[in-house]
C-alpha positions as CSV (number, residue, x, y, z in Angstrom):
1,M,39.5,15.0,-44.8
2,G,41.5,11.8,-44.5
3,R,39.9,8.4,-44.0
4,A,41.2,7.9,-40.5
5,Y,39.9,11.3,-39.5
6,K,36.5,10.4,-41.0
7,V,36.3,7.1,-39.1
8,A,37.3,8.9,-35.8
9,A,34.6,11.5,-36.4
10,L,32.0,8.8,-37.0
11,L,33.0,7.0,-33.9
12,L,32.8,10.2,-31.9
13,A,29.4,11.0,-33.2
14,G,28.2,7.5,-32.3
15,S,29.5,7.7,-28.8
16,M,27.8,11.1,-28.3
17,L,24.5,9.6,-29.2
18,T,24.8,6.4,-27.2
19,G,26.9,7.6,-24.3
20,A,30.7,7.5,-24.2
21,G,32.8,4.6,-23.0
22,P,31.9,1.1,-21.7
23,R,29.2,0.9,-19.1
24,T,27.7,-1.9,-17.0
25,G,24.5,-0.3,-15.9
26,A,23.3,1.4,-12.7
27,G,26.1,-0.1,-10.7
28,T,28.5,2.2,-12.3
29,V,26.6,5.4,-11.6
30,N,28.9,7.4,-9.3
31,A,30.2,10.9,-8.8
32,Q,32.4,10.8,-11.8
33,R,29.7,9.8,-14.2
34,I,27.2,12.3,-12.9
35,V,29.8,15.1,-12.9
36,N,30.6,14.2,-16.5
37,A,27.0,13.5,-17.5
38,R,27.3,15.9,-20.5
39,S,29.8,13.5,-22.0
40,E,27.2,10.7,-22.3
41,P,24.0,12.4,-23.5
42,G,22.5,9.0,-24.3
43,N,21.7,8.7,-20.6
44,W,19.7,10.8,-18.1
45,L,21.7,10.1,-15.0
46,T,20.1,12.5,-12.4
47,H,17.0,14.5,-11.9
48,G,17.8,17.5,-14.1
49,G,20.0,15.5,-16.5
50,S,23.2,16.6,-14.9
51,Y,24.2,18.3,-11.6
52,A,23.6,21.6,-13.3
53,E,20.0,20.6,-13.8
54,Q,19.7,22.3,-17.1
55,R,17.4,19.6,-18.5
56,F,19.2,19.9,-21.9
57,A,19.6,16.7,-24.0
58,D,22.6,17.1,-26.2
59,L,21.1,14.8,-28.8
60,G,20.1,15.9,-32.3
61,Q,18.9,12.9,-34.2
62,I,15.4,14.2,-33.5
63,N,15.4,17.8,-34.7
64,A,13.4,20.7,-35.9
65,G,13.6,19.4,-39.4
66,N,12.2,15.9,-38.8
67,V,10.3,16.1,-35.5
68,S,7.1,15.8,-37.6
69,Q,8.0,12.2,-38.1
70,L,8.0,11.5,-34.3
71,G,5.7,8.7,-33.3
72,L,4.9,6.5,-30.3
73,A,7.5,3.9,-29.7
74,W,5.9,2.3,-26.7
75,S,3.7,3.1,-23.7
76,V,3.1,1.5,-20.3
77,D,-0.2,2.0,-18.4
78,L,0.0,2.8,-14.7
79,D,-2.3,1.6,-12.0
80,T,-3.3,5.0,-10.7
81,S,-5.3,8.0,-11.9
82,R,-3.5,10.4,-9.5
83,G,-1.1,13.0,-10.7
84,Q,2.2,11.9,-12.4
85,E,5.1,14.3,-11.8
86,A,8.2,12.1,-12.1
87,T,11.2,12.7,-14.2
88,P,12.5,9.3,-15.4
89,I,16.2,8.4,-14.9
90,V,17.7,6.4,-17.8
91,V,20.9,4.4,-17.3
92,D,22.4,2.3,-20.1
93,G,19.1,1.2,-21.6
94,T,17.1,0.9,-18.3
95,M,14.5,3.5,-17.2
96,F,13.7,4.0,-13.5
97,T,10.7,6.1,-12.7
98,T,8.1,6.6,-10.0
99,T,4.3,7.0,-10.0
100,A,1.8,8.4,-7.6
101,W,1.8,6.8,-4.1
102,S,5.6,6.6,-4.3
103,K,5.7,3.4,-6.5
104,V,8.8,2.6,-8.5
105,M,9.2,0.9,-11.8
106,A,12.3,-0.3,-13.9
107,L,11.6,-0.6,-17.6
108,D,13.6,-1.5,-20.7
109,A,14.1,1.9,-22.2
110,A,13.9,0.7,-25.8
111,T,10.8,-1.6,-25.5
112,G,8.9,-0.7,-22.4
113,R,9.2,-4.2,-20.9
114,V,8.7,-3.9,-17.2
115,K,11.7,-5.3,-15.4
116,W,10.4,-4.9,-11.8
117,R,8.0,-2.9,-9.7
118,F,8.1,-1.8,-6.1
119,D,5.2,-0.6,-4.0
120,P,6.1,0.9,-0.6
121,Q,2.5,0.3,0.6
122,V,2.0,3.8,1.8
123,D,-0.9,4.2,4.1
124,K,-3.5,5.9,2.0
125,A,-4.5,8.0,5.1
126,R,-1.2,9.9,4.6
127,G,-2.8,11.3,1.4
128,H,-4.8,13.7,3.6
129,S,-1.6,15.4,4.6
130,A,-0.4,15.8,1.0
131,C,-1.4,19.4,0.2
132,C,-0.9,18.9,-3.5
133,D,-1.8,15.3,-4.4
134,V,0.0,12.0,-3.7
135,V,2.6,12.6,-6.3
136,N,6.3,11.7,-6.6
137,R,8.9,13.5,-8.7
138,G,11.3,10.6,-9.3
139,V,14.2,8.6,-8.0
140,A,18.0,8.9,-7.7
141,V,20.4,6.2,-8.9
142,W,23.9,5.6,-7.4
143,N,26.2,2.6,-7.2
144,G,23.7,0.0,-8.0
145,M,20.9,1.4,-5.9
146,V,17.7,3.3,-6.7
147,Y,16.5,5.8,-4.0
148,V,12.8,6.8,-3.6
149,A,11.4,9.2,-1.0
150,A,8.0,7.8,0.0
151,L,5.1,10.0,0.9
152,D,5.1,8.7,4.5
153,G,8.7,9.8,5.1
154,R,10.6,6.6,4.4
155,L,13.8,7.1,2.3
156,I,14.1,3.7,0.6
157,A,17.1,2.2,-1.2
158,L,16.3,-0.5,-3.7
159,D,18.6,-2.9,-5.6
160,A,18.7,-1.5,-9.2
161,D,18.6,-5.0,-10.7
162,T,15.8,-6.5,-8.7
163,G,13.9,-3.8,-6.9
164,K,14.4,-5.4,-3.6
165,V,14.8,-3.2,-0.5
166,K,18.4,-2.7,0.6
167,W,17.6,-0.3,3.4
168,S,14.9,2.1,4.6
169,S,15.2,5.1,6.9
170,Q,12.4,7.2,8.4
171,T,13.2,10.8,7.7
172,F,10.3,12.5,9.6
173,I,11.3,13.8,13.0
174,D,7.8,13.1,14.2
175,T,5.6,10.7,12.3
176,T,2.5,11.9,14.0
177,K,2.9,15.3,12.3
178,P,1.4,16.0,8.9
179,Y,4.8,15.8,7.0
180,T,4.9,14.4,3.5
181,M,7.7,13.7,0.9
182,T,7.1,14.1,-2.8
183,G,10.4,15.3,-4.1
184,A,13.1,13.4,-5.9
185,P,16.2,12.7,-3.8
186,R,19.7,13.7,-5.0
187,V,22.9,11.8,-4.4
188,V,26.0,13.9,-3.8
189,K,29.4,12.7,-2.8
190,G,27.9,9.5,-1.4
191,L,25.1,11.2,0.5
192,V,21.4,11.0,-0.3
193,I,19.8,14.4,0.2
194,I,16.1,14.9,0.8
195,G,13.7,17.4,2.3
196,N,10.0,17.3,3.1
197,G,6.6,19.0,2.7
198,G,3.6,19.9,4.8
199,A,3.9,23.6,5.7
200,E,0.2,24.3,5.0
201,L,-0.7,21.8,7.8
202,G,1.8,23.1,10.3
203,V,5.2,21.6,10.3
204,R,8.8,22.7,10.5
205,G,11.1,22.4,7.5
206,Y,14.5,20.7,7.2
207,V,16.7,18.9,4.8
208,T,18.7,15.8,5.7
209,A,21.7,13.9,4.3
210,Y,22.0,10.1,4.6
211,D,24.8,7.7,3.8
212,A,24.0,6.3,0.4
213,A,25.3,2.8,1.3
214,T,23.8,2.4,4.7
215,G,21.0,4.9,5.2
216,K,22.6,6.3,8.3
217,K,21.9,10.0,8.9
218,K,24.9,12.2,8.4
219,W,23.6,15.8,8.9
220,R,20.4,17.8,9.2
221,F,19.7,21.5,8.6
222,F,16.5,23.0,9.9
223,T,15.4,25.9,7.7
224,V,13.6,27.9,10.4
225,P,14.2,28.2,14.2
226,G,12.3,26.0,16.6
227,D,10.8,26.6,20.1
228,P,13.4,28.5,22.0
229,A,12.3,26.9,25.2
230,K,13.5,23.6,23.9
231,G,17.0,24.8,23.2
232,P,19.2,23.8,20.3
233,D,18.3,20.9,18.0
234,G,21.8,19.4,18.1
235,E,22.0,19.8,14.4
236,V,24.4,21.6,12.0
237,S,21.9,24.4,11.6
238,D,21.9,25.4,15.3
239,S,24.5,28.3,15.2
240,V,23.1,30.0,12.1
241,L,19.5,29.7,13.3
242,A,20.4,31.3,16.6
243,G,22.7,34.0,15.2
244,K,21.1,34.9,11.9
245,A,17.5,33.5,11.7
246,A,16.0,33.7,15.1
247,P,16.3,37.5,15.4
248,T,14.1,37.8,12.3
249,W,11.1,36.0,14.0
250,Y,8.6,37.4,16.5
251,G,5.9,36.1,18.8
252,D,5.1,32.4,19.3
253,Y,5.9,31.5,15.7
254,W,6.9,27.9,16.5
255,K,3.4,27.1,17.6
256,G,2.2,27.2,14.0
257,G,5.1,25.0,12.8
258,A,6.7,28.0,11.0
259,G,7.1,26.1,7.7
260,G,10.1,26.5,5.4
261,T,9.7,23.0,4.0
262,A,12.3,22.0,1.3
263,W,10.0,19.9,-0.9
264,D,11.6,20.1,-4.3
265,A,14.8,22.0,-5.4
266,I,18.0,20.4,-4.2
267,V,20.9,21.2,-6.6
268,Y,24.6,20.3,-6.3
269,D,27.3,22.7,-7.7
270,A,30.2,20.4,-8.7
271,E,32.3,23.4,-9.7
272,L,32.1,25.2,-6.4
273,D,31.2,22.2,-4.2
274,Q,28.1,23.8,-2.9
275,L,24.6,22.5,-2.3
276,Y,21.6,24.8,-3.0
277,I,18.3,24.2,-1.3
278,G,15.0,25.9,-2.3
279,V,13.1,26.8,0.9
280,G,9.3,27.0,1.1
281,N,6.6,29.2,2.6
282,G,5.7,30.1,6.1
283,S,3.2,28.3,8.4
284,P,0.7,29.8,8.7
285,W,0.8,31.7,5.5
286,N,-0.3,35.0,7.1
287,H,2.8,36.8,8.3
288,Q,0.6,38.9,10.7
289,I,-0.5,35.7,12.5
290,R,2.8,33.8,12.1
291,S,5.2,36.5,13.3
292,E,3.1,39.4,14.5
293,G,3.7,40.9,11.0
294,K,7.3,41.6,11.8
295,G,10.6,40.4,10.6
296,D,12.0,38.7,7.5
297,N,11.5,35.2,8.9
298,L,14.7,33.6,7.7
299,F,15.1,31.3,5.9
300,L,11.6,31.2,4.4
301,S,11.3,31.7,0.6
302,S,15.1,31.6,0.2
303,V,17.8,29.8,-1.6
304,L,20.2,28.3,0.9
305,A,23.8,27.4,0.0
306,L,25.3,24.6,2.2
307,K,28.5,22.6,2.4
308,P,27.4,19.2,1.0
309,D,29.7,17.1,3.2
310,T,28.6,18.7,6.5
311,G,25.5,20.8,5.8
312,E,27.1,23.9,7.2
313,Y,25.7,27.2,6.1
314,L,27.5,29.2,3.4
315,W,25.1,31.9,2.2
316,H,21.5,32.6,1.4
317,Y,19.3,34.8,-0.8
318,Q,15.7,35.6,0.3
319,G,13.4,36.6,-2.5
320,T,10.3,37.2,-0.5
321,P,11.1,38.6,3.0
322,G,8.3,38.1,5.5
323,E,6.4,36.1,3.0
324,T,2.6,36.1,3.5
325,W,1.3,34.7,0.1
326,D,2.7,31.1,0.0
327,Y,5.5,32.3,-2.2
328,T,7.8,29.3,-1.9
329,A,11.3,29.4,-3.4
330,T,11.3,25.6,-3.8
331,Q,11.0,25.9,-7.6
332,P,13.7,24.4,-9.9
333,I,17.2,25.9,-9.8
334,I,19.5,25.9,-12.9
335,L,23.3,26.4,-12.9
336,S,25.2,27.9,-15.7
337,S,27.9,30.4,-16.7
338,L,26.6,33.5,-18.4
339,V,28.4,36.5,-19.9
340,I,27.0,39.5,-18.1
341,D,28.4,43.0,-18.8
342,G,31.2,41.4,-20.8
343,K,32.3,39.1,-18.0
344,P,31.7,35.4,-17.4
345,R,29.7,34.8,-14.2
346,K,28.9,31.5,-12.5
347,V,25.2,31.9,-11.8
348,L,22.1,30.1,-10.6
349,M,18.8,30.9,-12.1
350,Q,15.4,30.5,-10.5
351,A,11.8,31.5,-11.3
352,P,9.9,30.9,-8.1
353,K,6.3,31.4,-7.3
354,N,6.5,35.2,-6.7
355,G,6.9,35.9,-10.4
356,F,10.5,37.2,-10.6
357,F,13.2,35.6,-12.6
358,Y,16.4,35.7,-10.5
359,V,20.0,35.5,-11.7
360,I,22.3,35.1,-8.7
361,D,26.1,34.9,-8.5
362,R,26.5,31.4,-6.9
363,Q,30.0,32.2,-5.6
364,G,28.6,34.3,-2.9
365,G,24.8,34.7,-3.3
366,K,24.8,38.3,-4.6
367,L,21.8,39.1,-6.7
368,I,22.8,40.1,-10.3
369,S,19.4,40.8,-11.7
370,A,15.7,40.1,-11.2
371,K,12.8,40.9,-13.6
372,S,9.1,40.0,-13.6
373,F,8.2,37.2,-16.0
374,A,4.4,37.2,-15.1
375,T,1.8,39.6,-13.9
376,Q,2.4,40.8,-10.4
377,T,0.5,43.1,-8.0
378,W,2.4,42.4,-4.8
379,A,5.6,44.2,-5.9
380,T,6.7,46.6,-8.6
381,G,10.3,45.4,-8.9
382,V,13.5,44.4,-7.0
383,D,16.0,46.9,-5.6
384,L,19.3,45.5,-6.9
385,K,21.3,47.3,-4.2
386,T,19.5,45.6,-1.3
387,G,18.1,42.6,-3.2
388,R,14.7,43.2,-1.7
389,P,11.4,43.5,-3.5
390,I,9.7,46.8,-3.8
391,E,6.4,45.9,-2.3
392,V,2.9,47.2,-2.8
393,P,1.9,47.7,0.9
394,E,-1.8,47.0,0.3
395,A,-1.0,43.5,-1.0
396,R,-0.2,42.4,2.5
397,Y,-3.9,42.4,3.3
398,R,-3.4,43.7,6.8
399,A,-6.2,46.3,6.8
400,A,-8.4,44.8,4.1
401,G,-8.5,42.0,1.7
402,A,-6.6,42.2,-1.5
403,L,-6.7,40.6,-4.9
404,V,-3.1,39.6,-5.6
405,M,-1.2,38.1,-8.4
406,P,0.5,35.6,-8.4
407,S,-1.7,33.2,-6.4
408,P,-0.5,30.5,-4.1
409,L,-0.2,28.3,-7.2
410,G,2.5,30.7,-8.3
411,A,3.6,32.3,-11.5
412,H,5.7,29.2,-11.8
413,N,5.4,26.1,-9.7
414,W,7.4,22.9,-9.5
415,Q,7.1,22.1,-13.2
416,P,10.7,21.9,-14.5
417,M,12.2,24.6,-16.7
418,S,15.1,24.0,-19.0
419,F,18.1,25.8,-20.4
420,S,19.7,25.4,-23.8
421,P,23.4,26.3,-24.0
422,R,22.8,26.5,-27.8
423,T,20.2,29.3,-27.7
424,G,21.1,30.8,-24.3
425,L,17.4,30.7,-23.4
426,V,15.5,29.3,-20.4
427,Y,12.2,27.6,-21.3
428,L,9.8,28.4,-18.5
429,P,6.3,27.1,-17.9
430,A,4.5,30.2,-16.5
431,Q,0.9,30.9,-15.5
432,E,-1.5,33.7,-14.6
433,I,-3.8,33.0,-11.6
434,P,-5.1,35.6,-9.1
435,Q,-6.0,35.0,-5.4
436,F,-8.1,37.1,-3.0
437,Y,-6.3,37.2,0.3
438,E,-8.1,38.3,3.5
439,A,-6.8,37.8,7.0
440,K,-8.8,35.3,9.0
441,T,-10.3,36.8,12.1
442,G,-10.3,34.8,15.3
443,F,-7.7,32.4,13.9
444,E,-7.3,29.2,15.9
445,R,-4.8,26.6,15.0
446,Q,-6.2,23.2,14.0
447,E,-3.7,20.5,14.8
448,G,-3.1,18.5,11.6
449,G,-5.5,20.6,9.5
450,W,-5.0,23.4,7.1
451,N,-3.7,26.4,8.9
452,L,-3.3,29.3,6.5
453,G,-4.4,32.3,8.4
454,I,-6.5,33.6,5.5
455,S,-10.2,33.6,5.2
456,L,-11.7,31.0,2.9
457,A,-15.4,31.3,2.3
458,A,-18.0,29.3,0.3
459,G,-19.6,30.9,-2.7
460,G,-16.5,31.7,-4.7
461,V,-17.7,29.8,-7.7
462,P,-20.5,31.7,-9.5
463,D,-23.7,29.9,-10.3
464,D,-24.0,31.8,-13.6
465,R,-22.4,29.6,-16.2
466,A,-21.3,32.5,-18.4
467,Q,-19.6,34.2,-15.5
468,F,-18.0,30.9,-14.5
469,K,-16.6,30.4,-18.0
470,A,-15.4,34.0,-18.1
471,I,-13.4,33.5,-14.9
472,K,-11.9,30.3,-16.0
473,S,-10.9,31.7,-19.4
474,A,-9.0,34.5,-17.6
475,L,-6.6,31.8,-16.1
476,K,-3.8,31.5,-18.6
477,G,-0.7,29.4,-19.1
478,R,2.4,30.4,-21.1
479,L,5.6,28.8,-22.3
480,I,8.2,31.6,-22.2
481,A,11.6,31.4,-23.9
482,W,13.4,33.7,-21.4
483,D,16.7,35.5,-22.1
484,P,18.4,35.4,-18.6
485,V,21.0,38.0,-19.6
486,A,18.6,40.5,-21.1
487,Q,16.0,39.5,-18.6
488,K,13.1,39.5,-21.1
489,P,11.2,37.0,-23.2
490,A,12.6,36.0,-26.7
491,W,9.2,34.5,-27.6
492,E,6.3,32.9,-25.8
493,V,3.3,30.6,-26.5
494,G,0.0,31.0,-24.8
495,Y,-2.3,28.3,-23.4
496,D,-6.0,28.4,-22.6
497,G,-5.4,27.3,-19.1
498,P,-2.7,27.1,-16.4
499,W,-0.9,24.0,-14.9
500,N,1.0,22.8,-17.9
501,G,4.0,20.5,-18.0
502,G,7.7,21.0,-17.5
503,T,10.1,21.6,-20.4
504,L,13.0,19.8,-22.1
505,A,15.4,21.5,-24.5
506,T,17.5,19.4,-27.0
507,A,20.4,19.9,-29.3
508,G,17.9,19.4,-32.2
509,N,16.8,23.0,-31.6
510,L,13.6,21.7,-29.9
511,V,11.7,22.3,-26.8
512,F,9.2,19.6,-25.6
513,Q,6.3,20.4,-23.3
514,G,3.1,18.7,-22.3
515,N,0.0,20.6,-21.3
516,G,-3.0,20.3,-19.0
517,G,-5.2,19.6,-22.0
518,G,-3.4,16.4,-22.9
519,G,-1.1,17.6,-25.7
520,F,2.5,16.7,-25.8
521,Q,4.2,19.2,-28.1
522,A,7.5,20.1,-29.7
523,F,8.4,23.7,-30.5
524,N,11.3,25.3,-32.4
525,A,13.6,26.4,-29.7
526,S,14.7,29.6,-31.6
527,T,11.3,30.8,-32.7
528,G,8.6,29.1,-30.7
529,A,6.9,27.7,-33.8
530,K,4.9,24.6,-32.9
531,L,6.2,21.7,-35.0
532,W,4.5,18.5,-33.6
533,N,1.7,17.4,-31.2
534,F,0.6,14.1,-29.7
535,D,-2.8,13.6,-28.0
536,A,-1.9,11.9,-24.7
537,Q,-5.6,11.6,-23.7
538,T,-4.8,13.0,-20.2
539,G,-3.1,16.1,-19.0
540,I,0.7,16.2,-18.8
541,I,2.3,18.1,-16.0
542,A,5.7,16.3,-15.7
543,G,8.9,17.2,-17.5
544,A,10.2,15.1,-20.4
545,V,13.6,13.5,-20.9
546,S,15.5,12.3,-23.9
547,Y,18.0,9.5,-24.2
548,A,19.5,7.0,-26.7
549,V,19.7,3.2,-26.9
550,K,21.8,1.5,-29.6
551,G,22.1,4.7,-31.6
552,E,18.4,5.6,-31.6
553,Q,17.1,8.7,-29.8
554,Y,13.9,8.6,-27.7
555,V,11.8,11.2,-25.9
556,A,9.9,10.1,-22.8
557,V,7.3,11.7,-20.5
558,M,5.0,10.7,-17.7
559,A,1.4,11.5,-18.5
560,G,-1.3,11.9,-15.8
561,Y,-3.2,15.0,-14.7
562,G,-3.3,16.0,-11.0
563,G,-1.5,18.1,-8.5
564,A,-2.5,21.3,-6.7
565,Y,-4.4,23.2,-9.4
566,P,-6.9,20.5,-10.4
567,L,-7.5,19.5,-6.8
568,T,-8.2,23.0,-5.5
569,S,-9.8,24.7,-8.4
570,G,-13.4,24.7,-9.6
571,F,-14.2,22.9,-12.9
572,E,-17.5,23.2,-14.7
573,D,-17.6,19.4,-15.2
574,P,-15.2,16.8,-13.9
575,R,-12.8,15.3,-16.3
576,E,-13.0,11.6,-17.0
577,V,-10.5,10.0,-14.7
578,R,-7.9,8.0,-16.6
579,N,-4.9,6.2,-15.3
580,G,-1.5,7.7,-16.2
581,R,1.0,6.3,-18.7
582,V,4.7,6.3,-19.5
583,L,4.9,7.6,-23.1
584,V,8.0,7.1,-25.2
585,F,8.6,8.4,-28.7
586,K,11.1,7.9,-31.6
587,L,11.3,8.8,-35.2
588,G,9.0,6.6,-37.2
589,G,7.2,5.2,-34.1
590,K,4.0,3.4,-35.1
591,R,2.3,2.5,-31.9
592,Q,-1.2,3.8,-31.1
593,L,-2.9,4.4,-27.8
594,P,-6.2,2.7,-27.3
595,R,-9.1,4.9,-28.4
596,A,-10.2,7.2,-25.6
597,T,-13.8,6.8,-24.3
598,Q,-16.0,9.9,-23.9
599,P,-16.6,11.0,-20.4
600,V,-19.8,9.9,-18.7
601,F,-20.7,11.8,-15.5
602,A,-23.0,10.5,-12.8
603,A,-26.0,12.7,-12.4
604,A,-26.4,15.1,-9.5
605,N,-27.6,13.3,-6.4
606,P,-29.1,15.8,-4.0
607,P,-30.5,14.4,-0.7
608,K,-34.2,14.7,0.0
609,D,-33.6,15.9,3.6
610,M,-34.7,19.3,4.6
611,F,-31.8,21.4,6.0
612,T,-31.9,24.8,7.8
613,P,-30.2,27.8,6.3
614,A,-28.0,27.9,9.4
615,Q,-26.8,24.3,8.7
616,V,-26.0,25.2,5.1
617,T,-24.0,28.3,6.1
618,E,-22.1,26.4,8.8
619,G,-21.4,23.5,6.4
620,G,-20.2,25.9,3.7
621,T,-17.7,27.4,6.1
622,I,-16.3,24.0,7.1
623,Y,-16.3,22.8,3.5
624,A,-14.3,25.9,2.3
625,G,-11.7,25.5,5.0
626,T,-11.3,21.8,4.9
627,C,-12.9,19.9,2.0
628,A,-12.3,22.2,-0.9
629,F,-8.5,21.4,-1.0
630,C,-9.3,18.0,-2.4
631,H,-12.9,18.1,-3.7
632,G,-12.8,21.5,-5.3
633,P,-14.3,24.9,-4.2
634,D,-18.0,24.8,-3.7
635,A,-17.9,21.1,-4.6
636,Y,-17.0,21.8,-8.2
637,S,-14.5,18.9,-8.6
638,S,-12.0,18.3,-11.3
639,G,-12.7,14.6,-11.2
640,I,-9.3,13.7,-9.8
641,L,-11.1,13.1,-6.5
642,P,-14.9,12.4,-6.3
643,D,-17.4,15.1,-7.2
644,L,-19.4,15.0,-3.9
645,R,-22.5,16.5,-5.6
646,R,-22.8,13.3,-7.6
647,S,-21.9,10.9,-4.8
648,A,-24.2,8.1,-3.7
649,V,-23.0,8.7,-0.1
650,L,-24.6,12.2,-0.1
651,T,-28.2,11.0,0.1
652,D,-28.0,9.0,3.3
653,A,-27.0,10.6,6.7
654,A,-25.8,7.3,8.2
655,T,-23.6,6.5,5.3
656,W,-22.2,10.0,5.2
657,K,-21.3,9.9,8.9
658,A,-19.7,6.4,8.4
659,V,-17.4,7.8,5.7
660,V,-16.8,11.4,6.7
661,H,-16.9,11.2,10.5
662,D,-15.9,7.6,11.2
663,G,-13.5,6.9,8.3
664,A,-15.1,3.9,6.6
665,L,-13.1,4.7,3.5
666,K,-9.8,5.4,5.3
667,A,-8.1,2.7,3.2
668,N,-8.9,4.7,0.1
669,G,-7.4,7.9,1.6
670,M,-10.7,9.4,2.9
671,V,-9.6,9.9,6.6
672,A,-12.0,10.3,9.5
673,F,-12.8,13.9,10.3
674,S,-13.9,13.1,13.8
675,R,-10.6,14.5,15.0
676,W,-11.7,18.0,14.0
677,Y,-15.5,18.0,13.7
678,T,-18.6,16.7,15.5
679,P,-21.2,14.6,13.7
680,A,-23.5,17.6,13.7
681,Q,-20.9,19.8,12.0
682,L,-20.2,17.1,9.3
683,E,-24.0,16.8,8.8
684,A,-23.9,20.5,8.1
685,V,-21.3,19.9,5.4
686,R,-23.7,17.3,3.9
687,A,-26.4,20.1,4.0
688,Y,-24.1,22.4,2.1
689,V,-23.0,19.9,-0.5
690,G,-26.6,18.9,-0.9
691,E,-27.5,22.5,-1.8
692,Q,-24.8,22.5,-4.3
693,A,-26.1,19.2,-5.7
694,K,-29.6,20.7,-6.0
695,K,-28.2,23.6,-8.1
696,L,-26.4,21.1,-10.3
697,A,-29.5,19.0,-10.7
698,A,-31.5,22.1,-11.8
699,R,-28.9,22.9,-14.4
700,E,-28.9,19.4,-15.7
701,A,-32.6,19.4,-16.0
702,T,-32.5,22.6,-17.9
703,T,-29.9,21.3,-20.2
704,A,-31.8,18.1,-20.8
705,G,-34.9,20.0,-21.7
706,K,-33.2,22.0,-24.4
């Protein structure tokens, strides 16, 4: 090899690590840079790393041979203990990320120095409408601006250098409705694209495009039809909803909102100039109530392909027709080219809640293959001729209740999966959680409340500790290296519990993943062998990124436990609540986290009042249908939000009324429930929680006596 060739090769290697060509920061992030993101792997320019959203870092300085030398380079403590789900964006040495409550930070990506912070001052009362925590999944960066979708519906453009607001647009069509926004916006061809959440509480889904420079609305696509008496919406979706979707709906479906919220997956196909939208579940969940048990209910639980410039419909694929289990298709979408049956195919890959891994031809939406990656009892397979699932009829719980897998938490939820072009494998965070579905008799819609159409009863958490532990131990998590061509796992790693973090694949033959127990780990991408672990002191549910600054590779992840599973599931003891952190690693990193304190729980605090059995029963019913979504079933809290059995408020009727009925702690996110319940009904909830506190106090006394 000649000297000139060697020098050229070294220069090329350096540019591949730091990012090719001259750059001047976030002001230069435009369509060309993001389309060519693979040519500058030292940056992480958009949510999934590139428009293909493969979450693959083409960096190999940190590799399977030396990852054991990885150490903490820097960390930044956050000001909130709520769930952290953001994927940081890194542009030319600056990191942009969000935290819970839609706050934004810009940091020096090499040192962690905070350059600026932005707090949109979201009204904490909006948190009641956030079904799955007050999280935020990140920002978009484009032409010197940083875009954040705030929980209260504002799409906000910030100056990338200063964090000052450039413009703000309200995206909710009705701010009195329980809409929320938690997803990361995407910028495509000068348009900022964003959807919304809130289907559980009774809203109608849509996705909207705004001019990136001005915030002016350009187009909107409603994902489900509206009230036919009100006529067309005057939006780009009107014709396809009238001609294709509306005939698949029955009854007064619009009265329940109908759902279809597009709260996460928004992916741009630069090769075909198509925009893919993952569409959510129905509202109410129960298909029998929502649509008289009839019809496919387009476009629920579908992938929609739209023209990015105008929002016009191109095609769709619906994975769960007539969905009735909260099986959203909002989960991450990955684009790639795969050789299938000897021919290259442009495909999109998705592993939504329903437990099937789909490979779809993105040129027209035809299903290529679908296989189960997790335990399922609702379907036995997918008919490749029709693209429809082969359902187990009893799973629809029409005549009787049914224990079904996956649960509403999904076989895979929002946690990002990644794809390595080197191994050809998708690295998928999967989980095994069942749910008992039973139709709710006498269903009446509660405006602004949880409207699922399934029966939720108190008493689901067993008092027997051995039985409780046995149930919890049956809930599993898995990291699966999935072969999308063969449609089978190449290897997998098991976890003791569900709700683990997203994945990152790298050219160093590594897969990074955090878990709910607080470990941030690196695995051999080819074999699944665990090579490295870091104790983050709090659960990690977000996906990691990798980038380079001045020739040095870093791996970064947001740490902070929260989200749907810990809020809605029973825990034997609450976790100690710790604020989240930004954690960044490099080879030879020497920083240490402060020593973690041991959790200290307040003792059970049962009231001395005497309550009637009728009060306890009534309170249990109300608690199960309203309070359990935040404070845990049967008051078994994870600690993310207060364990009411231990609350000082519980012992005094007047204080309880002031907080729960009147909203004395509204500024903290505890809204007034006077909108839905009388003081007597909420006193019955106190009676029920008091009984749960007495049980806890008895167990504590027994434990203390041993």
